[in-house]
Structure formats: structure tokens, C-alpha cells
N, C-alpha and C positions, 0 to 999 in steps of 0.2 A: 356068763352073763353078757348079753349084747345090748348096747345102748346106742341110741341115735344121737347125732349132733344136737338135735332139738332138745332131747331129754337132758343131755349134758349141759346145754345152755340154761335150761330150767333149773338144774341143780345149782349152777353158778349163781343164778339170780337169787337163790334162797340162802346163799352164804351170808352170815351176819357180817356187818361192816368191820367189826373188830377181828374177824378171822380171814379177811381178804388176803393179807400177806402170806399166811400159812397156805391158803388154797392156791395162790399163785406159785408159791414155792413147790408145792406138790405137783402141780401141772407142769412146771418148767422142767422138772426132772424127767418127765416123759418125752419132752421135745428137744432137749439139749443134744446137739450133735446129730440129729436125725435128718435134718434138711441138708440139701446139697450146699456146699460153701459157695459164696458168690465168686464169679469169675473175675479175675483182675482186668480192669479196663485197659491196662497197658498191652494186653495180648490181642486187643481188638475183638474179643469174643462177643462184645455187645454191639459196638458200633463198627460197621464194616460192610463191605459188599460181598456177595457170595463168591466172586472170582478173585478176591484179594490174595488168596494163597497162591494162585497161579501167577500173580504179578508181584511176588514178594521182592524180587530184585529191584524192580522199578520203584516200589514204595519205599524201600530202605534207602535207595539212592536219593530220594526226595528229602530224606531226613527222618530218622526214627522218632516217632511220638510227636511229630509236628503236624 
């Protein structure tokens, strides 16, 4: 069986209010642990310049994490 996201959204829209917790629980079991974990900000993986790795000595001399 192949279902589109739109069809899945339509199914969710039809879930009775009293069953929303059960539906959310069922869906969460399919998504737990499947997404990539967030990168720690302390590693500079999010904020930084492309050439930061080439300048690691200078950056650490300025103060780690400052």
C-alpha cells in the first residue's frame, strides 16, 4: 500500500478527538530515532565560517566558546 502525505493528513483529520493521543503515539513510534540528531552548538557546526577549521589554532587562542 502506498499513501501520499495528503492522504495521510486526510486520515489524521478524520481521527476522533478522543483518539488523538493513541494516533500520535502510533505515529511517534515510526519517527522515533529516525531523524539525525542535532549537532551540538559547541562544535561550531551551526554557526561558523567555512574556513574556521583552517584557523583552529587562532580561534582557540582567542578563547574557546567565547
